[in-house]
PDB file of N, CA, C and O in Angstrom:
ATOM      1  N   MET A   1      70.946 100.180  88.083  1.00  0.00           N
ATOM      2  CA  MET A   1      70.395 101.311  88.562  1.00  0.00           C
ATOM      3  C   MET A   1      71.503 102.441  88.661  1.00  0.00           C
ATOM      4  O   MET A   1      72.543 102.114  89.233  1.00  0.00           O
ATOM      5  N   ALA A   2      71.408 103.628  88.210  1.00  0.00           N
ATOM      6  CA  ALA A   2      72.419 104.717  88.283  1.00  0.00           C
ATOM      7  C   ALA A   2      72.305 105.515  89.448  1.00  0.00           C
ATOM      8  O   ALA A   2      71.196 105.777  89.913  1.00  0.00           O
ATOM      9  N   GLN A   3      73.368 105.928  89.963  1.00  0.00           N
ATOM     10  CA  GLN A   3      73.092 106.915  91.089  1.00  0.00           C
ATOM     11  C   GLN A   3      74.133 108.098  90.930  1.00  0.00           C
ATOM     12  O   GLN A   3      75.255 107.874  90.473  1.00  0.00           O
ATOM     13  N   GLN A   4      73.749 109.306  91.302  1.00  0.00           N
ATOM     14  CA  GLN A   4      74.700 110.528  91.357  1.00  0.00           C
ATOM     15  C   GLN A   4      75.829 110.358  92.448  1.00  0.00           C
ATOM     16  O   GLN A   4      75.587 109.912  93.569  1.00  0.00           O
ATOM     17  N   ASP A   5      76.832 110.673  92.110  1.00  0.00           N
ATOM     18  CA  ASP A   5      78.132 110.521  93.039  1.00  0.00           C
ATOM     19  C   ASP A   5      78.632 111.832  93.338  1.00  0.00           C
ATOM     20  O   ASP A   5      78.916 112.582  92.404  1.00  0.00           O
ATOM     21  N   GLY A   6      78.772 112.195  94.520  1.00  0.00           N
ATOM     22  CA  GLY A   6      79.640 113.353  94.783  1.00  0.00           C
ATOM     23  C   GLY A   6      78.941 114.688  94.563  1.00  0.00           C
ATOM     24  O   GLY A   6      77.933 114.773  93.862  1.00  0.00           O
ATOM     25  N   PRO A   7      79.488 115.709  95.167  1.00  0.00           N
ATOM     26  CA  PRO A   7      79.021 117.053  95.014  1.00  0.00           C
ATOM     27  C   PRO A   7      79.236 117.485  93.677  1.00  0.00           C
ATOM     28  O   PRO A   7      80.215 117.082  93.048  1.00  0.00           O
ATOM     29  N   GLU A   8      78.328 118.345  93.141  1.00  0.00           N
ATOM     30  CA  GLU A   8      78.697 118.956  91.837  1.00  0.00           C
ATOM     31  C   GLU A   8      79.521 120.080  92.070  1.00  0.00           C
ATOM     32  O   GLU A   8      79.364 120.873  92.998  1.00  0.00           O
ATOM     33  N   SER A   9      80.606 120.143  91.009  1.00  0.00           N
ATOM     34  CA  SER A   9      81.602 121.213  91.086  1.00  0.00           C
ATOM     35  C   SER A   9      81.095 122.347  90.218  1.00  0.00           C
ATOM     36  O   SER A   9      80.644 122.109  89.098  1.00  0.00           O
ATOM     37  N   PRO A  10      81.158 123.572  90.708  1.00  0.00           N
ATOM     38  CA  PRO A  10      80.669 124.824  89.808  1.00  0.00           C
ATOM     39  C   PRO A  10      81.641 125.043  88.749  1.00  0.00           C
ATOM     40  O   PRO A  10      81.272 125.661  87.750  1.00  0.00           O
ATOM     41  N   ASN A  11      82.897 124.595  88.841  1.00  0.00           N
ATOM     42  CA  ASN A  11      83.933 124.827  87.922  1.00  0.00           C
ATOM     43  C   ASN A  11      83.989 123.756  86.808  1.00  0.00           C
ATOM     44  O   ASN A  11      84.617 123.921  85.762  1.00  0.00           O
ATOM     45  N   LEU A  12      83.319 122.706  87.099  1.00  0.00           N
ATOM     46  CA  LEU A  12      83.390 121.578  86.146  1.00  0.00           C
ATOM     47  C   LEU A  12      81.824 120.988  85.860  1.00  0.00           C
ATOM     48  O   LEU A  12      81.532 119.823  86.131  1.00  0.00           O
ATOM     49  N   PRO A  13      81.017 121.790  85.372  1.00  0.00           N
ATOM     50  CA  PRO A  13      79.472 121.348  85.302  1.00  0.00           C
ATOM     51  C   PRO A  13      79.420 120.158  84.416  1.00  0.00           C
ATOM     52  O   PRO A  13      78.619 119.249  84.639  1.00  0.00           O
ATOM     53  N   GLU A  14      80.283 120.133  83.375  1.00  0.00           N
ATOM     54  CA  GLU A  14      80.196 119.072  82.310  1.00  0.00           C
ATOM     55  C   GLU A  14      80.526 117.838  82.872  1.00  0.00           C
ATOM     56  O   GLU A  14      80.230 116.856  82.192  1.00  0.00           O
ATOM     57  N   HIS A  15      81.137 117.627  84.089  1.00  0.00           N
ATOM     58  CA  HIS A  15      81.613 116.221  84.605  1.00  0.00           C
ATOM     59  C   HIS A  15      80.582 115.848  85.589  1.00  0.00           C
ATOM     60  O   HIS A  15      80.702 116.089  86.790  1.00  0.00           O
ATOM     61  N   ARG A  16      79.568 115.257  85.065  1.00  0.00           N
ATOM     62  CA  ARG A  16      78.582 114.595  85.969  1.00  0.00           C
ATOM     63  C   ARG A  16      78.776 113.129  86.075  1.00  0.00           C
ATOM     64  O   ARG A  16      78.526 112.443  85.084  1.00  0.00           O
ATOM     65  N   THR A  17      79.179 112.592  87.133  1.00  0.00           N
ATOM     66  CA  THR A  17      79.548 111.162  87.181  1.00  0.00           C
ATOM     67  C   THR A  17      78.254 110.355  87.767  1.00  0.00           C
ATOM     68  O   THR A  17      77.428 110.792  88.568  1.00  0.00           O
ATOM     69  N   THR A  18      78.290 109.204  87.226  1.00  0.00           N
ATOM     70  CA  THR A  18      77.240 108.141  87.846  1.00  0.00           C
ATOM     71  C   THR A  18      78.065 106.801  87.917  1.00  0.00           C
ATOM     72  O   THR A  18      79.155 106.613  87.376  1.00  0.00           O
ATOM     73  N   THR A  19      77.379 105.937  88.650  1.00  0.00           N
ATOM     74  CA  THR A  19      77.863 104.491  88.660  1.00  0.00           C
ATOM     75  C   THR A  19      76.653 103.589  88.224  1.00  0.00           C
ATOM     76  O   THR A  19      75.482 103.845  88.502  1.00  0.00           O
ATOM     77  N   MET A  20      77.049 102.585  87.561  1.00  0.00           N
ATOM     78  CA  MET A  20      76.067 101.677  86.921  1.00  0.00           C
ATOM     79  C   MET A  20      76.461 100.179  87.048  1.00  0.00           C
ATOM     80  O   MET A  20      77.610  99.785  86.846  1.00  0.00           O
ATOM     81  N   GLU A  21      75.540  99.462  87.359  1.00  0.00           N
ATOM     82  CA  GLU A  21      75.991  97.980  87.739  1.00  0.00           C
ATOM     83  C   GLU A  21      75.576  97.262  86.541  1.00  0.00           C
ATOM     84  O   GLU A  21      74.539  97.499  85.922  1.00  0.00           O
ATOM     85  N   LYS A  22      76.525  96.280  86.217  1.00  0.00           N
ATOM     86  CA  LYS A  22      76.308  95.359  84.982  1.00  0.00           C
ATOM     87  C   LYS A  22      76.825  94.085  85.534  1.00  0.00           C
ATOM     88  O   LYS A  22      78.027  93.862  85.678  1.00  0.00           O
ATOM     89  N   GLY A  23      75.823  93.210  85.857  1.00  0.00           N
ATOM     90  CA  GLY A  23      76.163  91.917  86.456  1.00  0.00           C
ATOM     91  C   GLY A  23      76.885  92.068  87.676  1.00  0.00           C
ATOM     92  O   GLY A  23      76.329  92.782  88.510  1.00  0.00           O
ATOM     93  N   ARG A  24      77.914  91.606  87.969  1.00  0.00           N
ATOM     94  CA  ARG A  24      78.699  91.467  89.067  1.00  0.00           C
ATOM     95  C   ARG A  24      79.591  92.708  89.116  1.00  0.00           C
ATOM     96  O   ARG A  24      80.372  92.799  90.063  1.00  0.00           O
ATOM     97  N   PHE A  25      79.556  93.611  88.253  1.00  0.00           N
ATOM     98  CA  PHE A  25      80.547  94.624  88.125  1.00  0.00           C
ATOM     99  C   PHE A  25      79.858  95.953  88.211  1.00  0.00           C
ATOM    100  O   PHE A  25      78.720  96.094  87.766  1.00  0.00           O
ATOM    101  N   CYS A  26      80.552  96.969  88.798  1.00  0.00           N
ATOM    102  CA  CYS A  26      80.075  98.332  88.706  1.00  0.00           C
ATOM    103  C   CYS A  26      80.973  99.253  88.046  1.00  0.00           C
ATOM    104  O   CYS A  26      82.169  99.244  88.338  1.00  0.00           O
ATOM    105  N   LEU A  27      80.459 100.123  87.099  1.00  0.00           N
ATOM    106  CA  LEU A  27      81.325 101.071  86.271  1.00  0.00           C
ATOM    107  C   LEU A  27      80.956 102.436  86.593  1.00  0.00           C
ATOM    108  O   LEU A  27      79.819 102.714  86.976  1.00  0.00           O
ATOM    109  N   ALA A  28      81.847 103.271  86.455  1.00  0.00           N
ATOM    110  CA  ALA A  28      81.570 104.716  86.598  1.00  0.00           C
ATOM    111  C   ALA A  28      81.605 105.339  85.237  1.00  0.00           C
ATOM    112  O   ALA A  28      82.465 105.019  84.417  1.00  0.00           O
ATOM    113  N   HIS A  29      80.686 106.218  84.994  1.00  0.00           N
ATOM    114  CA  HIS A  29      80.503 106.943  83.747  1.00  0.00           C
ATOM    115  C   HIS A  29      80.449 108.470  84.101  1.00  0.00           C
ATOM    116  O   HIS A  29      80.144 108.876  85.222  1.00  0.00           O
ATOM    117  N   CYS A  30      80.776 109.283  83.036  1.00  0.00           N
ATOM    118  CA  CYS A  30      80.813 110.795  83.137  1.00  0.00           C
ATOM    119  C   CYS A  30      80.053 111.312  81.942  1.00  0.00           C
ATOM    120  O   CYS A  30      80.045 110.690  80.879  1.00  0.00           O
ATOM    121  N   SER A  31      79.457 112.375  82.105  1.00  0.00           N
ATOM    122  CA  SER A  31      78.742 112.978  81.033  1.00  0.00           C
ATOM    123  C   SER A  31      79.701 113.457  79.781  1.00  0.00           C
ATOM    124  O   SER A  31      79.217 113.666  78.669  1.00  0.00           O
ATOM    125  N   CYS A  32      80.881 113.587  80.018  1.00  0.00           N
ATOM    126  CA  CYS A  32      81.806 114.118  79.100  1.00  0.00           C
ATOM    127  C   CYS A  32      82.147 112.835  78.234  1.00  0.00           C
ATOM    128  O   CYS A  32      82.818 113.058  77.226  1.00  0.00           O
ATOM    129  N   GLY A  33      81.831 111.701  78.449  1.00  0.00           N
ATOM    130  CA  GLY A  33      82.125 110.471  77.740  1.00  0.00           C
ATOM    131  C   GLY A  33      83.136 109.521  78.211  1.00  0.00           C
ATOM    132  O   GLY A  33      83.411 108.486  77.603  1.00  0.00           O
ATOM    133  N   TRP A  34      83.708 109.912  79.360  1.00  0.00           N
ATOM    134  CA  TRP A  34      84.696 109.004  80.112  1.00  0.00           C
ATOM    135  C   TRP A  34      83.955 107.839  80.646  1.00  0.00           C
ATOM    136  O   TRP A  34      82.796 107.837  81.063  1.00  0.00           O
ATOM    137  N   ARG A  35      84.729 106.915  80.581  1.00  0.00           N
ATOM    138  CA  ARG A  35      84.097 105.366  81.383  1.00  0.00           C
ATOM    139  C   ARG A  35      85.273 104.839  82.037  1.00  0.00           C
ATOM    140  O   ARG A  35      86.363 104.793  81.467  1.00  0.00           O
ATOM    141  N   GLY A  36      85.052 104.382  83.391  1.00  0.00           N
ATOM    142  CA  GLY A  36      85.969 103.943  84.055  1.00  0.00           C
ATOM    143  C   GLY A  36      85.977 102.511  84.066  1.00  0.00           C
ATOM    144  O   GLY A  36      84.970 101.931  83.659  1.00  0.00           O
ATOM    145  N   PRO A  37      87.137 101.737  84.542  1.00  0.00           N
ATOM    146  CA  PRO A  37      87.163 100.182  84.290  1.00  0.00           C
ATOM    147  C   PRO A  37      86.042  99.686  85.201  1.00  0.00           C
ATOM    148  O   PRO A  37      85.581 100.332  86.141  1.00  0.00           O
ATOM    149  N   ALA A  38      85.659  98.479  84.823  1.00  0.00           N
ATOM    150  CA  ALA A  38      84.707  97.645  85.553  1.00  0.00           C
ATOM    151  C   ALA A  38      85.317  97.202  86.921  1.00  0.00           C
ATOM    152  O   ALA A  38      86.422  96.659  86.923  1.00  0.00           O
ATOM    153  N   ARG A  39      84.640  97.415  88.077  1.00  0.00           N
ATOM    154  CA  ARG A  39      84.953  97.098  89.391  1.00  0.00           C
ATOM    155  C   ARG A  39      84.073  96.220  90.062  1.00  0.00           C
ATOM    156  O   ARG A  39      82.867  96.324  89.839  1.00  0.00           O
ATOM    157  N   ARG A  40      84.545  95.275  90.938  1.00  0.00           N
ATOM    158  CA  ARG A  40      83.709  94.456  91.705  1.00  0.00           C
ATOM    159  C   ARG A  40      83.066  95.381  92.925  1.00  0.00           C
ATOM    160  O   ARG A  40      81.902  95.250  93.305  1.00  0.00           O
ATOM    161  N   ALA A  41      83.918  96.245  93.426  1.00  0.00           N
ATOM    162  CA  ALA A  41      83.540  97.070  94.537  1.00  0.00           C
ATOM    163  C   ALA A  41      82.907  98.332  94.131  1.00  0.00           C
ATOM    164  O   ALA A  41      83.487  99.065  93.331  1.00  0.00           O
ATOM    165  N   ARG A  42      81.719  98.654  94.639  1.00  0.00           N
ATOM    166  CA  ARG A  42      81.097  99.891  94.157  1.00  0.00           C
ATOM    167  C   ARG A  42      81.927 101.012  94.818  1.00  0.00           C
ATOM    168  O   ARG A  42      82.097 102.071  94.215  1.00  0.00           O
ATOM    169  N   SER A  43      82.411 100.817  95.958  1.00  0.00           N
ATOM    170  CA  SER A  43      83.393 101.947  96.471  1.00  0.00           C
ATOM    171  C   SER A  43      84.467 102.438  95.553  1.00  0.00           C
ATOM    172  O   SER A  43      84.776 103.623  95.431  1.00  0.00           O
ATOM    173  N   GLN A  44      85.032 101.400  94.896  1.00  0.00           N
ATOM    174  CA  GLN A  44      86.233 101.729  94.008  1.00  0.00           C
ATOM    175  C   GLN A  44      85.658 102.389  92.753  1.00  0.00           C
ATOM    176  O   GLN A  44      86.271 103.260  92.136  1.00  0.00           O
ATOM    177  N   ALA A  45      84.511 101.953  92.421  1.00  0.00           N
ATOM    178  CA  ALA A  45      83.948 102.651  91.147  1.00  0.00           C
ATOM    179  C   ALA A  45      83.566 104.119  91.394  1.00  0.00           C
ATOM    180  O   ALA A  45      83.691 104.954  90.498  1.00  0.00           O
ATOM    181  N   ARG A  46      83.067 104.450  92.695  1.00  0.00           N
ATOM    182  CA  ARG A  46      82.833 105.730  92.994  1.00  0.00           C
ATOM    183  C   ARG A  46      84.205 106.554  93.213  1.00  0.00           C
ATOM    184  O   ARG A  46      84.311 107.727  92.853  1.00  0.00           O
ATOM    185  N   THR A  47      85.142 105.904  93.776  1.00  0.00           N
ATOM    186  CA  THR A  47      86.305 106.594  93.916  1.00  0.00           C
ATOM    187  C   THR A  47      86.939 107.115  92.508  1.00  0.00           C
ATOM    188  O   THR A  47      87.450 108.219  92.320  1.00  0.00           O
ATOM    189  N   ASP A  48      86.772 105.957  91.473  1.00  0.00           N
ATOM    190  CA  ASP A  48      87.354 106.377  90.029  1.00  0.00           C
ATOM    191  C   ASP A  48      86.548 107.557  89.563  1.00  0.00           C
ATOM    192  O   ASP A  48      87.178 108.468  89.026  1.00  0.00           O
ATOM    193  N   ALA A  49      85.277 107.669  89.688  1.00  0.00           N
ATOM    194  CA  ALA A  49      84.425 108.901  89.281  1.00  0.00           C
ATOM    195  C   ALA A  49      84.821 110.096  90.057  1.00  0.00           C
ATOM    196  O   ALA A  49      84.859 111.195  89.504  1.00  0.00           O
ATOM    197  N   GLU A  50      85.138 109.935  91.398  1.00  0.00           N
ATOM    198  CA  GLU A  50      85.569 111.222  91.938  1.00  0.00           C
ATOM    199  C   GLU A  50      86.762 111.620  91.437  1.00  0.00           C
ATOM    200  O   GLU A  50      86.802 112.792  91.063  1.00  0.00           O
ATOM    201  N   GLN A  51      87.896 110.871  91.307  1.00  0.00           N
ATOM    202  CA  GLN A  51      89.050 111.299  90.894  1.00  0.00           C
ATOM    203  C   GLN A  51      88.962 111.803  89.527  1.00  0.00           C
ATOM    204  O   GLN A  51      89.691 112.754  89.245  1.00  0.00           O
ATOM    205  N   HIS A  52      88.120 111.279  88.551  1.00  0.00           N
ATOM    206  CA  HIS A  52      87.963 111.707  87.207  1.00  0.00           C
ATOM    207  C   HIS A  52      87.436 113.181  87.274  1.00  0.00           C
ATOM    208  O   HIS A  52      87.904 114.078  86.572  1.00  0.00           O
ATOM    209  N   ALA A  53      86.516 113.338  88.095  1.00  0.00           N
ATOM    210  CA  ALA A  53      85.760 114.677  88.161  1.00  0.00           C
ATOM    211  C   ALA A  53      86.792 115.747  88.692  1.00  0.00           C
ATOM    212  O   ALA A  53      86.639 116.917  88.342  1.00  0.00           O
ATOM    213  N   THR A  54      87.677 115.449  89.396  1.00  0.00           N
ATOM    214  CA  THR A  54      88.689 116.526  90.058  1.00  0.00           C
ATOM    215  C   THR A  54      89.805 116.728  89.029  1.00  0.00           C
ATOM    216  O   THR A  54      90.556 117.693  89.169  1.00  0.00           O
ATOM    217  N   ARG A  55      89.951 115.954  88.091  1.00  0.00           N
ATOM    218  CA  ARG A  55      90.888 116.006  87.031  1.00  0.00           C
ATOM    219  C   ARG A  55      90.743 117.350  86.164  1.00  0.00           C
ATOM    220  O   ARG A  55      91.487 117.548  85.203  1.00  0.00           O
TER     221      ARG A  55
END
């Protein structure tokens, strides 16, 4: 199940991040096509997504 992470930034509307679970791992995805590494900790996947959205 995907969930929306973090507030939407008015300066970067194309960067809408979500997290997705695949087995024991959680991955961050962005609407721009970026994908984060597979993480066992959901919190780390969310941090990856937040860092990507602010770049």
